[in-house]
C-alpha positions in Angstrom: 0.0 0.0 0.0 3.0 2.3 0.5 3.7 2.5 -3.2 0.2 3.6 -4.1 0.1 6.0 -1.1 3.3 7.7 -2.3 1.9 7.9 -5.8 -1.4 9.4 -4.5 0.4 12.1 -2.5 2.8 12.9 -5.4 0.0 13.4 -7.9 -2.8 14.9 -5.8 -1.0 17.1 -3.2 -2.1 20.3 -5.0 -5.7 19.3 -4.7 -5.3 18.1 -1.1 -4.2 21.5 0.1 -7.5 23.3 -0.7 -9.4 20.2 0.6 -7.6 20.5 3.9 -8.3 24.2 4.0 -12.0 23.8 3.4 -12.3 20.9 5.8 -10.6 23.1 8.5 -13.0 25.9 7.7 -16.0 23.5 7.9 -14.9 22.0 11.2 -14.0 25.3 12.8 -17.4 26.9 11.8 -19.2 23.9 13.2 -17.5 24.2 16.5 -17.9 27.9 16.5 -21.7 27.3 15.9 -21.7 25.0 19.0 -19.8 27.7 20.9 -22.5 30.3 19.9 -25.3 27.9 21.1 -23.5 27.7 24.4 -23.3 31.5 24.5 -27.0 31.9 23.8 -27.8 29.4 26.5 -25.6 31.3 28.9 -27.3 34.6 27.9 -30.7 33.1 28.4 -29.9 31.9 31.9 -28.6 35.4 32.7 -31.8 37.1 31.2 -29.8 39.2 28.7 -31.6 41.5 26.3 -33.3 39.7 23.4 -31.8 42.2 20.8 -28.3 41.4 22.0 -29.1 37.6 21.6 -30.2 38.3 18.0 -26.7 39.3 17.2 -25.4 35.8 18.2 -28.2 34.2 16.3 -27.1 36.0 13.0 -23.6 34.8 13.7 -24.8 31.2 14.2 -26.7 31.4 10.8 -23.6 32.7 9.0 -21.5 30.0 10.6 -24.0 27.3 9.4 -23.9 28.7 5.9 -20.1 28.7 5.9 -20.1 25.1 7.2 -22.5 24.0 4.4 -20.5 25.7 1.6 -17.1 24.5 2.9 -18.5 20.9 3.2 -19.8 21.0 -0.3 -16.4 22.2 -1.5 -14.7 19.3 0.4 -17.0 16.7 -1.3 -16.5 18.3 -4.7 -12.7 18.1 -4.4 -12.9 14.6 -2.9 -14.9 13.3 -5.9 -12.4 14.9 -8.3 -9.4 13.4 -6.5 -11.0 9.9 -6.2 -12.0 9.9 -9.8 -8.7 11.1 -11.2 -6.7 8.7 -9.0 -8.8 5.8 -10.2 -8.4 6.9 -13.8 -4.7 7.3 -13.6 -4.1 3.9 -11.8 -6.3 2.1 -14.4 -4.3 3.8 -17.1 -1.0 2.6 -15.5 -2.4 -0.9 -15.1 -3.4 -1.1 -18.8 0.1 0.2 -19.8 1.6 -2.8 -18.0 -0.9 -5.2 -19.5 -0.2 -3.9 -23.0 3.6 -3.6 -22.9 5.0 -5.9 -20.3 6.7 -9.1 -21.5 4.5 -12.2 -21.6 6.5 -13.9 -18.9 5.3 -11.1 -16.5 1.6 -11.1 -17.6 1.4 -14.9 -17.5 2.1 -14.7 -13.7 -1.4 -13.3 -13.3 -4.5 -15.1 -14.6 -6.9 -13.0 -16.8 -9.6 -13.0 -14.1 -7.2 -11.5 -11.6 -6.1 -8.8 -13.9 -9.7 -7.9 -14.7 -10.8 -7.8 -11.1 -7.8 -5.5 -10.2 -8.9 -3.1 -13.0 -12.6 -3.1 -12.3 -13.8 -4.2 -8.8 -10.4 -3.4 -7.2 -10.3 0.2 -8.5 -14.0 0.7 -7.7 -13.3 -0.2 -4.1 -10.2 2.0 -3.9 -12.0 5.0 -5.5 -14.9 4.8 -3.0 -12.4 4.4 -0.1 -10.5 7.5 -1.2 -13.8 9.5 -1.4 -14.9 8.4 2.1 -11.5 9.1 3.6 -11.3 12.6 2.1 -15.0 13.4 2.6 -15.5 12.0 6.1 -12.3 10.8 7.7 -10.4 14.0 7.0 -12.9 15.7 9.4 -11.8 13.6 12.4 -8.2 15.0 12.9 -9.7 18.6 12.9 -12.4 17.5 15.4 -9.8 16.1 17.7 -7.5 19.1 17.3 -10.3 21.6 18.1 -11.4 19.5 21.0 -7.9 19.4 22.4 -7.5 23.2 22.0 -10.8 23.7 23.8 -9.8 21.4 26.6 -6.4 22.9 27.0 -7.9 26.4 27.1 -10.3 25.3 29.9 -7.7 23.3 31.8 -4.1 22.3 31.0 -4.6 19.2 33.1 -7.5 18.1 30.8 -5.4 18.8 27.7 -2.6 16.5 29.0 -5.0 13.7 29.9 -6.7 14.1 26.5 -3.3 13.6 24.7 -2.4 10.5 26.7 -5.8 8.9 26.1 -5.7 9.7 22.4 -2.2 8.1 22.1 -3.5 4.9 23.7 -6.6 4.8 21.4 -4.3 5.3 18.3 -2.1 2.4 19.4 -5.2 0.3 19.9 -6.6 1.1 16.5 -3.2 0.5 14.8 -2.8 -2.9 16.4 -6.3 -4.0 15.3 -5.9 -2.6 11.8 -2.5 -4.3 11.3 -4.0 -7.6 12.3 -7.2 -7.2 10.3 -5.3 -6.2 7.1 -2.9 -9.2 7.3 -5.8 -11.6 7.9 -7.9 -10.2 5.1 -5.1 -10.6 2.5 -5.1 -14.4 3.3 -8.9 -14.5 3.1 -8.7 -12.8 -0.3 -6.4 -15.6 -1.6 -9.0 -18.2 -0.7 -11.7 -16.3 -2.6 -9.4 -16.1 -5.6 -8.9 -19.9 -5.4 -12.6 -20.5 -5.5 -13.0 -18.0 -8.4 -10.3 -19.8 -10.4 -11.7 -23.3 -9.8 -15.2 -22.2 -10.8 -14.0 -20.4 -13.9 -11.9 -23.4 -14.9 -14.9 -25.7 -14.4 -17.2 -23.5 -16.4 -14.7 -23.4 -19.3 -13.8 -27.1 -19.3 -17.2 -28.6 -18.3 -17.5 -30.5 -21.6 -14.1 -32.2 -21.2 -14.8 -32.9 -17.5 -18.1 -34.7 -18.5 -16.5 -36.6 -21.4 -13.8 -38.0 -19.1 -16.3 -38.6 -16.3 -14.3 -36.4 -13.9 -17.3 -34.6 -12.3 -16.7 -36.1 -8.8 -13.0 -35.2 -8.9 -13.7 -31.6 -9.8 -16.6 -31.5 -7.3 -14.2 -32.6 -4.5 -11.6 -30.0 -5.5 -14.2 -27.3 -5.4 -15.7 -28.6 -2.1 -12.2 -28.5 -0.5 -11.7 -24.9 -1.7 -15.1 -23.9 -0.3 -14.5 -25.5 3.1 -11.1 -23.8 3.3 -12.7 -20.5 2.4 -15.5 -21.0 5.0 -13.1 -21.8 7.8 -10.8 -18.9 7.0 -13.7 -16.5 6.6 -15.3 -17.6 9.9 -12.0 -17.3 11.7 -11.5 -13.8 10.2 -15.1 -12.7 11.2 -14.7 -14.0 14.7 -11.4 -12.2 15.2 -12.5 -8.9 13.7 -16.2 -8.7 14.8 -15.3 -7.5 18.2 -13.5 -4.4 16.8 -16.6 -2.2 16.4 -18.1 -2.8 19.9 -14.7 -2.7 21.5 -13.8 0.6 19.8 -17.1 2.2 20.9 -16.6 0.9 24.5 -13.0 2.3 24.6 -14.0 5.6 23.1 -17.1 6.0 25.3 -15.0 5.3 28.4 -12.6 7.9 27.1 -15.5 10.4 26.9 -16.9 9.4 30.3 -13.4 9.9 31.8 -13.1 13.4 30.2 -16.5 14.4 31.6 -15.7 13.2 35.1 -12.4 15.1 35.1 -14.2 18.2 33.7 -16.8 17.9 36.5 -14.0 17.6 39.0 -12.6 20.8 37.5 -16.0 22.5 37.9 -16.2 21.4 41.6 -12.8 23.0 42.3 -14.0 26.2 40.6 -11.5 25.9 37.7 -14.3 25.8 35.2 -17.7 27.5 35.1 -21.0 25.9 34.0 -20.9 27.7 30.6 -17.6 26.0 29.7 -18.8 22.6 30.9 -21.9 22.9 28.7 -19.8 23.8 25.7 -17.5 20.9 26.5 -20.5 18.5 26.6 -21.6 19.8 23.2 -18.1 19.4 21.7 -17.8 15.9 23.1 -21.3 15.0 21.7 -20.3 16.3 18.2 -17.0 14.4 18.4 -18.8 11.1 19.3 -21.2 11.6 16.4 -18.2 12.2 14.0 -16.2 9.1 15.1 -19.1 6.7 14.7 -18.2 6.2 11.1 -14.6 5.3 11.9 -15.2 1.5 12.3 -16.9 1.2 8.9 -14.0 3.1 7.3 -11.5 0.9 9.1 -13.3 -2.2 7.8 -13.1 -0.7 4.3 -9.3 -0.1 4.9 -8.7 -3.8 5.4 -10.2 -4.5 2.0 -8.4 -1.7 0.3 -5.1 -2.8 1.8 -5.6 -6.3 0.2 -6.7 -4.7 -3.1 -3.7 -2.3 -3.2 -1.3 -5.1 -2.6 -2.7 -7.0 -5.6 -2.5 -3.8 -7.8 1.1 -3.1 -6.6 2.0 -6.7 -7.7 1.3 -5.5 -11.3 2.5 -1.9 -11.1 5.9 -3.0 -9.7 6.7 -4.2 -13.2 6.1 -0.7 -14.5 9.6 0.5 -13.7 11.0 -2.0 -16.2 8.9 -0.4 -19.0 10.2 3.1 -18.2 13.7 2.3 -19.3 15.0 4.6 -22.0 14.8 3.1 -25.5 16.3 4.6 -28.6 14.5 4.9 -31.9 14.9 2.4 -34.7 17.7 3.2 -37.1 17.6 2.1 -40.8 21.2 0.9 -41.3 20.5 -1.0 -44.6 22.3 -4.0 -43.1 22.4 -6.9 -45.5 21.5 -9.2 -42.6 18.1 -7.8 -41.5 17.9 -10.3 -38.6 20.7 -11.6 -36.4 20.5 -14.1 -33.5 23.8 -14.0 -31.6 24.3 -16.8 -29.0 20.6 -16.5 -27.9 19.4 -18.6 -25.0 16.0 -18.5 -23.4 14.7 -20.1 -20.2 11.0 -20.4 -19.3 10.9 -20.7 -15.6 13.9 -23.0 -15.0 13.7 -25.0 -18.3 16.1 -24.3 -21.2 13.9 -23.7 -24.3 16.7 -22.3 -26.5 20.4 -22.6 -26.1 23.2 -20.7 -27.9 21.1 -20.1 -31.1 23.1 -18.2 -33.7 21.9 -17.4 -37.3 21.5 -14.6 -39.8 18.6 -13.8 -42.1 19.4 -11.9 -45.2 17.1 -9.0 -46.3 14.2 -10.0 -48.7 14.9 -13.8 -48.2 12.5 -16.6 -47.2 13.6 -18.7 -44.2 12.0 -21.8 -42.9 12.3 -23.2 -39.3 11.9 -27.0 -38.9 12.1 -29.3 -35.9 10.4 -31.7 -33.6 7.6 -30.7 -31.3 8.8 -28.4 -28.5 12.2 -27.8 -30.2 11.9 -24.0 -29.9 10.4 -23.0 -33.3 7.6 -20.8 -32.0 9.9 -19.5 -29.2 12.2 -18.0 -31.9 9.4 -16.1 -33.4 8.1 -14.9 -30.0 11.6 -13.7 -29.0 12.0 -11.9 -32.4 8.6 -10.2 -31.9 9.6 -9.0 -28.4 7.1 -11.0 -26.5 9.8 -12.3 -24.2 13.3 -11.0 -23.5 16.0 -13.5 -24.3 17.9 -14.8 -21.2 21.3 -14.5 -22.8 22.7 -13.2 -26.1 21.2 -10.6 -28.4 18.7 -10.3 -31.2 19.2 -7.5 -33.8 17.0 -6.2 -36.6 18.9 -4.2 -39.2 21.7 -3.7 -36.6 19.3 -2.6 -33.8 19.2 -4.6 -30.5 15.4 -5.3 -30.1 15.7 -5.1 -26.3 16.9 -1.5 -26.5 14.8 0.0 -29.3 11.3 1.5 -28.9 8.7 -1.3 -28.8 6.4 0.5 -31.2 9.2 0.8 -33.7 9.9 -3.0 -33.3 6.2 -3.9 -33.8 6.0 -1.7 -36.9 8.7 -3.8 -38.5 7.1 -7.1 -37.9 3.8 -8.8 -38.7 3.0 -12.3 -37.3 0.4 -15.0 -37.8 0.5 -17.1 -34.7 -0.6 -20.7 -34.1 -3.2 -19.5 -31.6 -5.8 -17.3 -33.2 -6.9 -14.2 -31.2 -10.2 -12.7 -32.3 -12.1 -9.9 -30.6 -15.8 -9.4 -29.9 -16.2 -7.1 -33.0 -16.8 -7.2 -36.7 -14.7 -9.3 -39.0 -13.4 -6.2 -40.6 -12.3 -4.7 -37.3 -10.6 -8.0 -36.5 -8.5 -8.2 -39.6 -7.7 -4.5 -39.9 -7.4 -3.8 -36.2 -9.3 -0.6 -36.9 -6.6 0.7 -39.3 -8.5 3.2 -41.5 -5.7 3.3 -44.0 -6.7 -0.2 -45.2 -9.4 0.1 -47.9 -12.0 -2.5 -49.1 -10.0 -3.4 -52.2 -7.0 -4.4 -50.1 -9.2 -6.5 -47.9 -10.8 -8.3 -50.8 -7.4 -9.0 -52.5 -6.0 -10.4 -49.2 -9.2 -12.5 -48.7 -8.6 -14.2 -52.0 -4.9 -14.6 -51.2 -5.8 -16.4 -47.9 -8.5 -18.5 -49.6 -11.2 -17.0 -47.4 -13.4 -16.5 -50.5 -13.5 -20.3 -50.8 -15.4 -20.5 -47.5 -17.6 -17.3 -47.8 -20.2 -16.5 -50.4 -20.3 -12.7 -50.0 -17.1 -11.1 -48.6 -18.8 -7.7 -48.2 -21.5 -9.1 -45.9 -19.1 -11.2 -44.0 -16.9 -8.2 -43.2 -19.7 -6.8 -41.2 -20.4 -10.1 -39.4 -20.1 -9.8 -35.6 -17.6 -12.2 -34.2 -18.2 -13.6 -30.7 -15.5 -13.6 -28.0 -12.5 -15.7 -29.1 -14.3 -16.4 -32.4 -16.7 -18.9 -30.8 -19.2 -18.6 -33.7 -16.6 -19.2 -36.4 -15.1 -22.5 -37.7 -11.4 -23.1 -37.1 -10.7 -22.9 -40.9 -12.3 -19.5 -41.1 -10.5 -18.2 -38.0 -7.2 -19.4 -39.4 -7.8 -17.6 -42.7 -8.7 -14.4 -40.8 -5.4 -14.8 -38.8 -3.4 -14.9 -42.1 -5.4 -12.0 -43.5 -4.6 -9.9 -40.4 -0.9 -10.6 -40.9 -0.9 -9.8 -44.6 -2.9 -6.6 -44.2 -0.3 -5.1 -41.9 2.4 -3.2 -43.7 5.8 -4.4 -42.4 9.3 -5.4 -43.4 9.3 -8.9 -41.9 6.5 -11.4 -42.0 6.3 -14.4 -39.6 4.1 -17.4 -40.1 4.0 -19.9 -37.2 2.6 -23.1 -38.7 -0.6 -21.5 -39.9 -1.1 -23.4 -43.1 -2.0 -26.8 -41.5 -5.7 -26.3 -42.2 -5.0 -26.6 -45.9 -4.1 -29.8 -47.7 -0.5 -30.4 -48.7 -0.9 -29.1 -52.3 -3.0 -26.1 -51.3 -0.4 -25.1 -48.7 2.3 -24.8 -51.3 0.1 -23.1 -53.9 -1.1 -20.6 -51.3 2.3 -19.9 -49.9 3.7 -19.2 -53.3 0.9 -16.7 -53.9 1.7 -15.0 -50.5 5.4 -15.1 -51.3 4.8 -13.3 -54.6 2.6 -10.8 -52.8 5.4 -10.2 -50.3 8.2 -9.9 -52.8 11.0 -7.6 -51.5 9.9 -8.6 -47.9 11.6 -10.9 -45.5 9.6 -14.1 -44.6 10.2 -16.6 -41.8 7.9 -19.6 -41.8 7.5 -22.5 -39.4 6.3 -25.5 -41.4 7.0 -29.1 -42.3 5.6 -29.0 -45.8 8.4 -30.3 -48.0 7.2 -28.4 -51.1 7.4 -25.1 -49.3 10.8 -26.0 -47.7 12.2 -26.8 -51.2 11.6 -23.2 -52.3 13.0 -21.4 -49.3 16.4 -19.7 -49.3 17.5 -21.3 -46.1 16.2 -23.9 -43.6 17.1 -23.8 -39.9 16.8 -27.2 -38.3 16.2 -27.2 -34.5 16.8 -30.1 -32.1 15.9 -29.7 -28.4 16.4 -25.9 -28.4 19.7 -26.0 -30.3 20.5 -25.5 -34.0 21.2 -28.8 -35.5 21.8 -27.8 -39.1 21.4 -24.7 -41.4 21.3 -25.0 -45.1 19.1 -25.4 -48.2 16.7 -28.3 -48.9 19.3 -30.3 -50.8 22.0 -29.6 -48.2 19.9 -30.8 -45.3 19.0 -34.0 -47.2 22.7 -34.8 -47.3 23.6 -33.6 -43.8 20.6 -34.4 -41.6 19.1 -37.8 -41.0 16.0 -36.2 -39.3 15.3 -34.0 -42.3 15.9 -36.9 -44.8 13.3 -39.0 -42.8 10.9 -36.1 -42.9 11.2 -35.9 -46.7 10.8 -39.7 -47.0 7.7 -39.7 -44.7 6.2 -36.9 -46.8 6.7 -38.9 -50.0 5.2 -42.0 -48.4 2.1 -40.0 -47.4 1.7 -38.6 -50.9 2.0 -42.2 -52.4 
């Protein structure tokens, strides 16, 4: 919570100053109004002239108006501060989501990220408003009460300070305990949420494999753990509100007893005691909201910790990057001793190769040999563990990420489609792409073979993740999106598998002709495509086994030769 508190003070201190001023004015005028009421009561008891009393009544009305106006100003500023803080933190969260490496984002599940941005920020915004609108009143109330007590009797002032210090220690201890316990409770709720979401998404597979009882037992265990933790938390924190009221009321009773003793010893008069009673009553009314705000604080503390878990990665994104420089390097892509670990597993090890400008390169290898990882590293989705990757002589880890993305266009194995029209999905709302370009690319990706009317289909609304589209159509849209983007380097990660062998080659040749004077890297095991590439990189368990042309690999690689023989056997 310290990180967000520092950010809050740093960004909102200019607005906090007028809020504090208006809150002080509102509190002072309220107490002054109480003082005037005591004056009027004293004048009534003394039988003072009514006209003279009218003077104090006017002052009391003015004090009331000032209180109302100052309070409205406090609430207006509090709303503005709470809203702007929520907006700024949401913006920072989205910046991390959009720009952090995938290895960072994958540490958080999508539901957790969504709850931080929506429910978490809603809770925090309301808490900020309540603290600034209501809780900021309390310090001024206690300050004015202390000044009044100290004015009446220095002994009462000292006693008041001692009692307040004891109450603050008590409140701090309770809050410290409640905040720690609530964070653990929040984790049990997150576990239930994850299991429920997983069950909802995978219910079909669960039923097909007759695993309903297993999933039910897992969910039941999570519920029981949550119930036990929640009950324990409620038992331990439920006494806070009554205990706080008991302690505070004892504090008030002690003050009144001491004040009465001062009255008996003629150190106070009746008028001062009446005003003290009024001040104490007002203070008691003001602090009744404290327990509810303290309860909200425990929730906000847990929420802020979860938000800080994401924002802590923001510093890594603020490093200074230089702009991409066009060096006209003959080798547009360079991998120099690149290694990559995912968690603790070596995925790539000492990978070194060059890609010449405007060439077509294929990457081949067994399953999990690191083919897709090379494309992910090149695209900047993950930082390499060791070594360096350069595009036209620029280290991709040091250049501006927008510049890097503008040089690359990728069609991934996994198709990502948004809940929007087909046109928005393939163009990514790029207005510079016209209808003729879309139709031409639709033919190139063979989408026109699946759709009768391209124009109507472009306005078709896609469900989330493309649930209302077949895999074939989704894959063609994936290729379309890649081809519609204007880039220097095009990456295709095994995206032609939905086509038959002959169609794969025919289609790729059309794409290659369309992308002439562009650099192409393709992951495929289609022999006809491999024959017509400029260079083939053969991977084996994260290492480069061989680099060469189709004919060179047949001579030098047993694996590649078997791949060719298998392909011939399948054709026969």
